[in-house]
CHARMM internal coordinates of N, CA and C (Angstrom, degrees):
IC EDIT
DIST 1 N 1 CA 1.4787
DIST 1 CA 1 C 1.5027
ANGL 1 N 1 CA 1 C 108.77
DIST 1 C 2 N 1.2829
ANGL 1 CA 1 C 2 N 119.81
DIHE 1 N 1 CA 1 C 2 N -40.31
DIST 2 N 2 CA 1.5114
ANGL 1 C 2 N 2 CA 120.71
DIHE 1 CA 1 C 2 N 2 CA -177.71
DIST 2 CA 2 C 1.4296
ANGL 2 N 2 CA 2 C 108.93
DIHE 1 C 2 N 2 CA 2 C -66.05
DIST 2 C 3 N 1.3403
ANGL 2 CA 2 C 3 N 122.67
DIHE 2 N 2 CA 2 C 3 N -38.51
DIST 3 N 3 CA 1.4124
ANGL 2 C 3 N 3 CA 125.08
DIHE 2 CA 2 C 3 N 3 CA 178.93
DIST 3 CA 3 C 1.4966
ANGL 3 N 3 CA 3 C 111.48
DIHE 2 C 3 N 3 CA 3 C -62.52
DIST 3 C 4 N 1.4074
ANGL 3 CA 3 C 4 N 116.45
DIHE 3 N 3 CA 3 C 4 N -37.25
DIST 4 N 4 CA 1.4270
ANGL 3 C 4 N 4 CA 118.24
DIHE 3 CA 3 C 4 N 4 CA -177.84
DIST 4 CA 4 C 1.5537
ANGL 4 N 4 CA 4 C 108.74
DIHE 3 C 4 N 4 CA 4 C -71.50
DIST 4 C 5 N 1.3231
ANGL 4 CA 4 C 5 N 117.09
DIHE 4 N 4 CA 4 C 5 N -38.43
DIST 5 N 5 CA 1.5077
ANGL 4 C 5 N 5 CA 121.58
DIHE 4 CA 4 C 5 N 5 CA 177.46
DIST 5 CA 5 C 1.5011
ANGL 5 N 5 CA 5 C 109.81
DIHE 4 C 5 N 5 CA 5 C -61.24
DIST 5 C 6 N 1.3723
ANGL 5 CA 5 C 6 N 117.78
DIHE 5 N 5 CA 5 C 6 N -45.66
DIST 6 N 6 CA 1.3922
ANGL 5 C 6 N 6 CA 120.03
DIHE 5 CA 5 C 6 N 6 CA -176.87
DIST 6 CA 6 C 1.5578
ANGL 6 N 6 CA 6 C 112.44
DIHE 5 C 6 N 6 CA 6 C -66.97
DIST 6 C 7 N 1.3520
ANGL 6 CA 6 C 7 N 118.91
DIHE 6 N 6 CA 6 C 7 N -37.24
DIST 7 N 7 CA 1.4181
ANGL 6 C 7 N 7 CA 120.96
DIHE 6 CA 6 C 7 N 7 CA 174.07
DIST 7 CA 7 C 1.4769
ANGL 7 N 7 CA 7 C 112.54
DIHE 6 C 7 N 7 CA 7 C -67.22
DIST 7 C 8 N 1.2813
ANGL 7 CA 7 C 8 N 119.83
DIHE 7 N 7 CA 7 C 8 N -35.65
DIST 8 N 8 CA 1.4857
ANGL 7 C 8 N 8 CA 126.11
DIHE 7 CA 7 C 8 N 8 CA 178.19
DIST 8 CA 8 C 1.5507
ANGL 8 N 8 CA 8 C 106.90
DIHE 7 C 8 N 8 CA 8 C -62.31
DIST 8 C 9 N 1.3463
ANGL 8 CA 8 C 9 N 116.26
DIHE 8 N 8 CA 8 C 9 N -49.87
DIST 9 N 9 CA 1.4398
ANGL 8 C 9 N 9 CA 119.75
DIHE 8 CA 8 C 9 N 9 CA 177.88
DIST 9 CA 9 C 1.5182
ANGL 9 N 9 CA 9 C 114.44
DIHE 8 C 9 N 9 CA 9 C -60.48
DIST 9 C 10 N 1.3453
ANGL 9 CA 9 C 10 N 116.23
DIHE 9 N 9 CA 9 C 10 N -40.33
DIST 10 N 10 CA 1.4345
ANGL 9 C 10 N 10 CA 117.43
DIHE 9 CA 9 C 10 N 10 CA 175.53
DIST 10 CA 10 C 1.5277
ANGL 10 N 10 CA 10 C 115.28
DIHE 9 C 10 N 10 CA 10 C -61.96
DIST 10 C 11 N 1.3068
ANGL 10 CA 10 C 11 N 115.57
DIHE 10 N 10 CA 10 C 11 N -42.50
DIST 11 N 11 CA 1.4205
ANGL 10 C 11 N 11 CA 120.00
DIHE 10 CA 10 C 11 N 11 CA 178.33
DIST 11 CA 11 C 1.5756
ANGL 11 N 11 CA 11 C 114.34
DIHE 10 C 11 N 11 CA 11 C -66.19
DIST 11 C 12 N 1.3080
ANGL 11 CA 11 C 12 N 113.91
DIHE 11 N 11 CA 11 C 12 N -39.55
DIST 12 N 12 CA 1.5177
ANGL 11 C 12 N 12 CA 116.56
DIHE 11 CA 11 C 12 N 12 CA -179.90
DIST 12 CA 12 C 1.4854
ANGL 12 N 12 CA 12 C 110.35
DIHE 11 C 12 N 12 CA 12 C -75.73
DIST 12 C 13 N 1.3311
ANGL 12 CA 12 C 13 N 119.96
DIHE 12 N 12 CA 12 C 13 N -38.70
DIST 13 N 13 CA 1.4514
ANGL 12 C 13 N 13 CA 121.04
DIHE 12 CA 12 C 13 N 13 CA -173.91
DIST 13 CA 13 C 1.5736
ANGL 13 N 13 CA 13 C 111.30
DIHE 12 C 13 N 13 CA 13 C -87.14
DIST 13 C 14 N 1.3063
ANGL 13 CA 13 C 14 N 117.27
DIHE 13 N 13 CA 13 C 14 N -27.07
DIST 14 N 14 CA 1.4295
ANGL 13 C 14 N 14 CA 122.29
DIHE 13 CA 13 C 14 N 14 CA -175.04
DIST 14 CA 14 C 1.5170
ANGL 14 N 14 CA 14 C 113.16
DIHE 13 C 14 N 14 CA 14 C 75.21
DIST 14 C 15 N 1.3258
ANGL 14 CA 14 C 15 N 115.03
DIHE 14 N 14 CA 14 C 15 N 21.67
DIST 15 N 15 CA 1.4271
ANGL 14 C 15 N 15 CA 120.74
DIHE 14 CA 14 C 15 N 15 CA 177.82
DIST 15 CA 15 C 1.5595
ANGL 15 N 15 CA 15 C 110.32
DIHE 14 C 15 N 15 CA 15 C -128.07
DIST 15 C 16 N 1.2952
ANGL 15 CA 15 C 16 N 118.36
DIHE 15 N 15 CA 15 C 16 N 161.10
DIST 16 N 16 CA 1.4268
ANGL 15 C 16 N 16 CA 122.54
DIHE 15 CA 15 C 16 N 16 CA 179.23
DIST 16 CA 16 C 1.4949
ANGL 16 N 16 CA 16 C 109.13
DIHE 15 C 16 N 16 CA 16 C -73.55
DIST 16 C 17 N 1.3674
ANGL 16 CA 16 C 17 N 114.65
DIHE 16 N 16 CA 16 C 17 N 158.74
DIST 17 N 17 CA 1.4441
ANGL 16 C 17 N 17 CA 120.54
DIHE 16 CA 16 C 17 N 17 CA 176.33
DIST 17 CA 17 C 1.5058
ANGL 17 N 17 CA 17 C 110.81
DIHE 16 C 17 N 17 CA 17 C -61.21
DIST 17 C 18 N 1.2060
ANGL 17 CA 17 C 18 N 116.17
DIHE 17 N 17 CA 17 C 18 N -39.63
DIST 18 N 18 CA 1.5419
ANGL 17 C 18 N 18 CA 121.46
DIHE 17 CA 17 C 18 N 18 CA 179.22
DIST 18 CA 18 C 1.5566
ANGL 18 N 18 CA 18 C 109.86
DIHE 17 C 18 N 18 CA 18 C -60.50
DIST 18 C 19 N 1.2865
ANGL 18 CA 18 C 19 N 116.00
DIHE 18 N 18 CA 18 C 19 N -40.56
DIST 19 N 19 CA 1.5615
ANGL 18 C 19 N 19 CA 120.42
DIHE 18 CA 18 C 19 N 19 CA -178.70
DIST 19 CA 19 C 1.5522
ANGL 19 N 19 CA 19 C 106.55
DIHE 18 C 19 N 19 CA 19 C -70.80
DIST 19 C 20 N 1.3080
ANGL 19 CA 19 C 20 N 117.91
DIHE 19 N 19 CA 19 C 20 N -43.95
DIST 20 N 20 CA 1.5122
ANGL 19 C 20 N 20 CA 121.47
DIHE 19 CA 19 C 20 N 20 CA -178.20
DIST 20 CA 20 C 1.5071
ANGL 20 N 20 CA 20 C 106.93
DIHE 19 C 20 N 20 CA 20 C -61.21
DIST 20 C 21 N 1.2680
ANGL 20 CA 20 C 21 N 121.75
DIHE 20 N 20 CA 20 C 21 N -46.10
DIST 21 N 21 CA 1.4791
ANGL 20 C 21 N 21 CA 125.71
DIHE 20 CA 20 C 21 N 21 CA -177.29
DIST 21 CA 21 C 1.5374
ANGL 21 N 21 CA 21 C 107.14
DIHE 20 C 21 N 21 CA 21 C -65.94
DIST 21 C 22 N 1.3064
ANGL 21 CA 21 C 22 N 121.85
DIHE 21 N 21 CA 21 C 22 N -42.13
DIST 22 N 22 CA 1.4003
ANGL 21 C 22 N 22 CA 123.13
DIHE 21 CA 21 C 22 N 22 CA -179.76
DIST 22 CA 22 C 1.5282
ANGL 22 N 22 CA 22 C 109.72
DIHE 21 C 22 N 22 CA 22 C -64.10
DIST 22 C 23 N 1.2993
ANGL 22 CA 22 C 23 N 119.74
DIHE 22 N 22 CA 22 C 23 N -43.73
DIST 23 N 23 CA 1.4367
ANGL 22 C 23 N 23 CA 124.35
DIHE 22 CA 22 C 23 N 23 CA 176.28
DIST 23 CA 23 C 1.5534
ANGL 23 N 23 CA 23 C 113.79
DIHE 22 C 23 N 23 CA 23 C -60.44
DIST 23 C 24 N 1.2724
ANGL 23 CA 23 C 24 N 117.34
DIHE 23 N 23 CA 23 C 24 N -44.31
DIST 24 N 24 CA 1.4676
ANGL 23 C 24 N 24 CA 124.75
DIHE 23 CA 23 C 24 N 24 CA -179.24
DIST 24 CA 24 C 1.5557
ANGL 24 N 24 CA 24 C 109.53
DIHE 23 C 24 N 24 CA 24 C -69.72
DIST 24 C 25 N 1.2592
ANGL 24 CA 24 C 25 N 118.39
DIHE 24 N 24 CA 24 C 25 N -34.69
DIST 25 N 25 CA 1.4998
ANGL 24 C 25 N 25 CA 122.19
DIHE 24 CA 24 C 25 N 25 CA 179.64
DIST 25 CA 25 C 1.5423
ANGL 25 N 25 CA 25 C 109.34
DIHE 24 C 25 N 25 CA 25 C -71.30
DIST 25 C 26 N 1.3751
ANGL 25 CA 25 C 26 N 120.19
DIHE 25 N 25 CA 25 C 26 N -18.65
DIST 26 N 26 CA 1.3968
ANGL 25 C 26 N 26 CA 119.40
DIHE 25 CA 25 C 26 N 26 CA -173.81
DIST 26 CA 26 C 1.5958
ANGL 26 N 26 CA 26 C 108.45
DIHE 25 C 26 N 26 CA 26 C -86.35
DIST 26 C 27 N 1.3569
ANGL 26 CA 26 C 27 N 118.26
DIHE 26 N 26 CA 26 C 27 N 1.31
DIST 27 N 27 CA 1.4208
ANGL 26 C 27 N 27 CA 120.54
DIHE 26 CA 26 C 27 N 27 CA 175.89
DIST 27 CA 27 C 1.4940
ANGL 27 N 27 CA 27 C 110.19
DIHE 26 C 27 N 27 CA 27 C -79.06
DIST 27 C 28 N 1.2763
ANGL 27 CA 27 C 28 N 119.41
DIHE 27 N 27 CA 27 C 28 N 124.48
DIST 28 N 28 CA 1.4619
ANGL 27 C 28 N 28 CA 124.88
DIHE 27 CA 27 C 28 N 28 CA -178.27
DIST 28 CA 28 C 1.4909
ANGL 28 N 28 CA 28 C 114.56
DIHE 27 C 28 N 28 CA 28 C -117.57
DIST 28 C 29 N 1.3346
ANGL 28 CA 28 C 29 N 115.95
DIHE 28 N 28 CA 28 C 29 N 142.61
DIST 29 N 29 CA 1.4464
ANGL 28 C 29 N 29 CA 123.98
DIHE 28 CA 28 C 29 N 29 CA 177.76
DIST 29 CA 29 C 1.5393
ANGL 29 N 29 CA 29 C 107.47
DIHE 28 C 29 N 29 CA 29 C -122.08
DIST 29 C 30 N 1.3429
ANGL 29 CA 29 C 30 N 115.06
DIHE 29 N 29 CA 29 C 30 N 147.71
DIST 30 N 30 CA 1.5102
ANGL 29 C 30 N 30 CA 118.44
DIHE 29 CA 29 C 30 N 30 CA 171.97
DIST 30 CA 30 C 1.4997
ANGL 30 N 30 CA 30 C 106.64
DIHE 29 C 30 N 30 CA 30 C -124.99
DIST 30 C 31 N 1.3435
ANGL 30 CA 30 C 31 N 116.86
DIHE 30 N 30 CA 30 C 31 N 126.71
DIST 31 N 31 CA 1.5296
ANGL 30 C 31 N 31 CA 120.79
DIHE 30 CA 30 C 31 N 31 CA 175.36
DIST 31 CA 31 C 1.4879
ANGL 31 N 31 CA 31 C 109.37
DIHE 30 C 31 N 31 CA 31 C -105.21
DIST 31 C 32 N 1.3300
ANGL 31 CA 31 C 32 N 116.95
DIHE 31 N 31 CA 31 C 32 N 123.85
DIST 32 N 32 CA 1.3685
ANGL 31 C 32 N 32 CA 122.22
DIHE 31 CA 31 C 32 N 32 CA 175.43
DIST 32 CA 32 C 1.5614
ANGL 32 N 32 CA 32 C 112.91
DIHE 31 C 32 N 32 CA 32 C -114.00
DIST 32 C 33 N 1.2995
ANGL 32 CA 32 C 33 N 116.70
DIHE 32 N 32 CA 32 C 33 N 128.56
DIST 33 N 33 CA 1.4366
ANGL 32 C 33 N 33 CA 121.83
DIHE 32 CA 32 C 33 N 33 CA -179.02
DIST 33 CA 33 C 1.5060
ANGL 33 N 33 CA 33 C 113.20
DIHE 32 C 33 N 33 CA 33 C -103.12
DIST 33 C 34 N 1.3320
ANGL 33 CA 33 C 34 N 118.76
DIHE 33 N 33 CA 33 C 34 N 119.69
DIST 34 N 34 CA 1.4733
ANGL 33 C 34 N 34 CA 118.62
DIHE 33 CA 33 C 34 N 34 CA 174.34
DIST 34 CA 34 C 1.5036
ANGL 34 N 34 CA 34 C 107.98
DIHE 33 C 34 N 34 CA 34 C -85.82
DIST 34 C 35 N 1.3181
ANGL 34 CA 34 C 35 N 115.58
DIHE 34 N 34 CA 34 C 35 N 111.17
DIST 35 N 35 CA 1.4600
ANGL 34 C 35 N 35 CA 120.90
DIHE 34 CA 34 C 35 N 35 CA -175.70
DIST 35 CA 35 C 1.4526
ANGL 35 N 35 CA 35 C 114.92
DIHE 34 C 35 N 35 CA 35 C -67.17
DIST 35 C 36 N 1.3240
ANGL 35 CA 35 C 36 N 116.60
DIHE 35 N 35 CA 35 C 36 N -21.96
DIST 36 N 36 CA 1.5215
ANGL 35 C 36 N 36 CA 119.58
DIHE 35 CA 35 C 36 N 36 CA 179.27
DIST 36 CA 36 C 1.5630
ANGL 36 N 36 CA 36 C 111.57
DIHE 35 C 36 N 36 CA 36 C -74.35
DIST 36 C 37 N 1.2847
ANGL 36 CA 36 C 37 N 113.15
DIHE 36 N 36 CA 36 C 37 N -50.40
DIST 37 N 37 CA 1.5623
ANGL 36 C 37 N 37 CA 120.97
DIHE 36 CA 36 C 37 N 37 CA -177.97
DIST 37 CA 37 C 1.4327
ANGL 37 N 37 CA 37 C 110.22
DIHE 36 C 37 N 37 CA 37 C -91.29
DIST 37 C 38 N 1.3079
ANGL 37 CA 37 C 38 N 120.85
DIHE 37 N 37 CA 37 C 38 N -21.99
DIST 38 N 38 CA 1.5425
ANGL 37 C 38 N 38 CA 121.95
DIHE 37 CA 37 C 38 N 38 CA -174.99
DIST 38 CA 38 C 1.4645
ANGL 38 N 38 CA 38 C 115.50
DIHE 37 C 38 N 38 CA 38 C 79.05
DIST 38 C 39 N 1.4211
ANGL 38 CA 38 C 39 N 113.83
DIHE 38 N 38 CA 38 C 39 N 5.77
DIST 39 N 39 CA 1.4472
ANGL 38 C 39 N 39 CA 118.22
DIHE 38 CA 38 C 39 N 39 CA -177.25
DIST 39 CA 39 C 1.5281
ANGL 39 N 39 CA 39 C 108.68
DIHE 38 C 39 N 39 CA 39 C -84.45
DIST 39 C 40 N 1.3554
ANGL 39 CA 39 C 40 N 110.63
DIHE 39 N 39 CA 39 C 40 N 139.85
DIST 40 N 40 CA 1.5285
ANGL 39 C 40 N 40 CA 119.49
DIHE 39 CA 39 C 40 N 40 CA 177.40
DIST 40 CA 40 C 1.5185
ANGL 40 N 40 CA 40 C 110.88
DIHE 39 C 40 N 40 CA 40 C -103.03
DIST 40 C 41 N 1.2913
ANGL 40 CA 40 C 41 N 114.41
DIHE 40 N 40 CA 40 C 41 N 129.93
DIST 41 N 41 CA 1.4926
ANGL 40 C 41 N 41 CA 121.13
DIHE 40 CA 40 C 41 N 41 CA 175.83
DIST 41 CA 41 C 1.4637
ANGL 41 N 41 CA 41 C 109.94
DIHE 40 C 41 N 41 CA 41 C -108.82
DIST 41 C 42 N 1.3776
ANGL 41 CA 41 C 42 N 118.18
DIHE 41 N 41 CA 41 C 42 N 127.44
DIST 42 N 42 CA 1.4233
ANGL 41 C 42 N 42 CA 120.54
DIHE 41 CA 41 C 42 N 42 CA 176.03
DIST 42 CA 42 C 1.5215
ANGL 42 N 42 CA 42 C 110.26
DIHE 41 C 42 N 42 CA 42 C -107.57
DIST 42 C 43 N 1.3277
ANGL 42 CA 42 C 43 N 115.54
DIHE 42 N 42 CA 42 C 43 N 124.92
DIST 43 N 43 CA 1.4484
ANGL 42 C 43 N 43 CA 118.94
DIHE 42 CA 42 C 43 N 43 CA -179.79
DIST 43 CA 43 C 1.5440
ANGL 43 N 43 CA 43 C 108.64
DIHE 42 C 43 N 43 CA 43 C -111.37
DIST 43 C 44 N 1.2949
ANGL 43 CA 43 C 44 N 119.67
DIHE 43 N 43 CA 43 C 44 N 130.82
DIST 44 N 44 CA 1.4423
ANGL 43 C 44 N 44 CA 122.21
DIHE 43 CA 43 C 44 N 44 CA 179.49
DIST 44 CA 44 C 1.5065
ANGL 44 N 44 CA 44 C 106.43
DIHE 43 C 44 N 44 CA 44 C -117.92
DIST 44 C 45 N 1.3735
ANGL 44 CA 44 C 45 N 116.58
DIHE 44 N 44 CA 44 C 45 N 142.17
DIST 45 N 45 CA 1.3968
ANGL 44 C 45 N 45 CA 119.95
DIHE 44 CA 44 C 45 N 45 CA 177.02
DIST 45 CA 45 C 1.4953
ANGL 45 N 45 CA 45 C 112.17
DIHE 44 C 45 N 45 CA 45 C -73.36
DIST 45 C 46 N 1.3639
ANGL 45 CA 45 C 46 N 119.89
DIHE 45 N 45 CA 45 C 46 N 156.69
DIST 46 N 46 CA 1.4214
ANGL 45 C 46 N 46 CA 123.09
DIHE 45 CA 45 C 46 N 46 CA 178.81
DIST 46 CA 46 C 1.4788
ANGL 46 N 46 CA 46 C 108.16
DIHE 45 C 46 N 46 CA 46 C -63.26
DIST 46 C 47 N 1.3475
ANGL 46 CA 46 C 47 N 117.67
DIHE 46 N 46 CA 46 C 47 N 134.59
DIST 47 N 47 CA 1.4420
ANGL 46 C 47 N 47 CA 124.65
DIHE 46 CA 46 C 47 N 47 CA 178.50
DIST 47 CA 47 C 1.4316
ANGL 47 N 47 CA 47 C 112.66
DIHE 46 C 47 N 47 CA 47 C -79.93
DIST 47 C 48 N 1.4123
ANGL 47 CA 47 C 48 N 119.64
DIHE 47 N 47 CA 47 C 48 N 129.32
DIST 48 N 48 CA 1.4260
ANGL 47 C 48 N 48 CA 123.36
DIHE 47 CA 47 C 48 N 48 CA 177.41
DIST 48 CA 48 C 1.5500
ANGL 48 N 48 CA 48 C 110.20
DIHE 47 C 48 N 48 CA 48 C -64.16
DIST 48 C 49 N 1.2446
ANGL 48 CA 48 C 49 N 118.82
DIHE 48 N 48 CA 48 C 49 N 153.87
DIST 49 N 49 CA 1.4615
ANGL 48 C 49 N 49 CA 126.36
DIHE 48 CA 48 C 49 N 49 CA -177.27
DIST 49 CA 49 C 1.5314
ANGL 49 N 49 CA 49 C 107.76
DIHE 48 C 49 N 49 CA 49 C -53.12
DIST 49 C 50 N 1.3418
ANGL 49 CA 49 C 50 N 116.35
DIHE 49 N 49 CA 49 C 50 N -43.76
DIST 50 N 50 CA 1.4503
ANGL 49 C 50 N 50 CA 120.01
DIHE 49 CA 49 C 50 N 50 CA -174.76
DIST 50 CA 50 C 1.5483
ANGL 50 N 50 CA 50 C 113.42
DIHE 49 C 50 N 50 CA 50 C -60.15
DIST 50 C 51 N 1.3203
ANGL 50 CA 50 C 51 N 114.59
DIHE 50 N 50 CA 50 C 51 N -35.12
DIST 51 N 51 CA 1.4596
ANGL 50 C 51 N 51 CA 119.13
DIHE 50 CA 50 C 51 N 51 CA 178.48
DIST 51 CA 51 C 1.5596
ANGL 51 N 51 CA 51 C 109.96
DIHE 50 C 51 N 51 CA 51 C -77.74
DIST 51 C 52 N 1.2875
ANGL 51 CA 51 C 52 N 118.64
DIHE 51 N 51 CA 51 C 52 N -34.75
DIST 52 N 52 CA 1.4481
ANGL 51 C 52 N 52 CA 122.56
DIHE 51 CA 51 C 52 N 52 CA 176.97
DIST 52 CA 52 C 1.5263
ANGL 52 N 52 CA 52 C 110.04
DIHE 51 C 52 N 52 CA 52 C -58.31
DIST 52 C 53 N 1.4331
ANGL 52 CA 52 C 53 N 116.98
DIHE 52 N 52 CA 52 C 53 N -39.06
DIST 53 N 53 CA 1.4203
ANGL 52 C 53 N 53 CA 121.35
DIHE 52 CA 52 C 53 N 53 CA -176.69
DIST 53 CA 53 C 1.5200
ANGL 53 N 53 CA 53 C 109.92
DIHE 52 C 53 N 53 CA 53 C -69.84
DIST 53 C 54 N 1.2924
ANGL 53 CA 53 C 54 N 121.58
DIHE 53 N 53 CA 53 C 54 N -26.83
DIST 54 N 54 CA 1.3950
ANGL 53 C 54 N 54 CA 123.05
DIHE 53 CA 53 C 54 N 54 CA 179.06
DIST 54 CA 54 C 1.4943
ANGL 54 N 54 CA 54 C 109.03
DIHE 53 C 54 N 54 CA 54 C -63.13
END
COOR INIT
IC SEED 1 N 1 CA 1 C
IC BUILD
């Protein structure tokens, strides 16, 4: 099943599985916890256009 999904992604994106994984791993999040209110804030970097197209 995983091989089928990988092949499908390669065909749709026109990129290798290795390149797709490398792009997706570059997405980073930061979680900040306000200890007074207990509220958690999640900050995500702006996604490059190449990742948005995937």
